[in-house]
C-alpha positions, 0 to 999 in steps of 0.5 A: 833795488840796487841796495834794498833796505827792507828785503833780503840782500839776495834780491839785490842787483849787487849780490846777483851781479857778484854771483854772475861774476863768480861764474865769469871768473871761473869760465872766462868766456861763456855763452849767455844762455849757459851762464843763465842756466848755471846761475839759475841752478845755483841761486834760482835767479829769475831771468829779469834779475839776471838781465838787470845784474848783467846790465849792471856789470856792463855799466860798471865796465866789468863784463861785456856780451860779444856779438856772438853771444858770449859773456866775458870779463872786460880786460 
């Protein structure tokens, strides 16, 4: 599912991770639920895809979720 061969690229984790990253670059720190609402309104992303994409950004050391529930870019 990271790089699908026979489905739309919009369904890939890389693409959806870039959508999340776009919002993070604008807001810097944003509440997890608020971020999901923005992403869902813009791209109609499912919660499952959102979480997988956020996990990918965490594993790539791009974004973290703080203890207070805010998502922020790694420095």
